[in-house]
C-alpha positions, 0 to 999 in steps of 0.5 A: 556555710557562713550565711544564715540563708544557707544554714538550713534548707527551706525543707529543713526549716519546714521540718523544724516548724513542724517539730515546734508545732508537735512539741507545743501540741500538748502544752501551753508552753512556747518554743522559738528558734532564732538563727543569725550570722554572728554576735558581737556580745556574749551569746547568752546576752544576745539570746536574752535580747532576742527573747525580749525582741520576740516578746517571749516574756509575754507568755501567760505562764512565763514558759517560753523557750528560745533556741538561739544559734549564731552560725558563724560563731558556732555557738548556741544558747537555750534560754527558758523563761522563769516559769519553765526554768523554775520547774525543770531539773537542774541539769535539764538545759545542759542535757538538752544542749548536749543532745543538740551538740552531738548532732551539730558535731556530726553536721546535722543541724536540723536534727540537733534543733529538732532534738532540742525542740522536742526535748523542751516540748516534753518537759513543757508538757510535763509541767505545763499541760495543754488546757482547752483555754490555751492559745498559741501565743507566739509564732512557730516560724524560725526568726532570723537576724 
């Protein structure tokens, strides 16, 4: 399963997009998932590059979350912008990563990603509740590199 196209089925991708929509329903926060084959730099630095490439720094409340996955490297990064990073508990990113990793270790990549999306959505809802004037600022589709 080395190709990005083979990592998730189209049905699994749709379920993840639905989870993103569900997670964003009650928050002004934004969540994106990016999947690529491999990475030639540190995975954290690549996640930052993708965050910028997807214009995730442009959210009004700086409350976007990226789940970045390098399939062949068996690595993933969860990156939250300044607004969300400033208000979550100090262990939030690690506990979210651990929840995802448990599913990944069992080969259930869809469930792991959905768990991460929904956990991020709960935290976003708590700190950045949805208001009538909020807009969906970023695409909910999975991006691929």
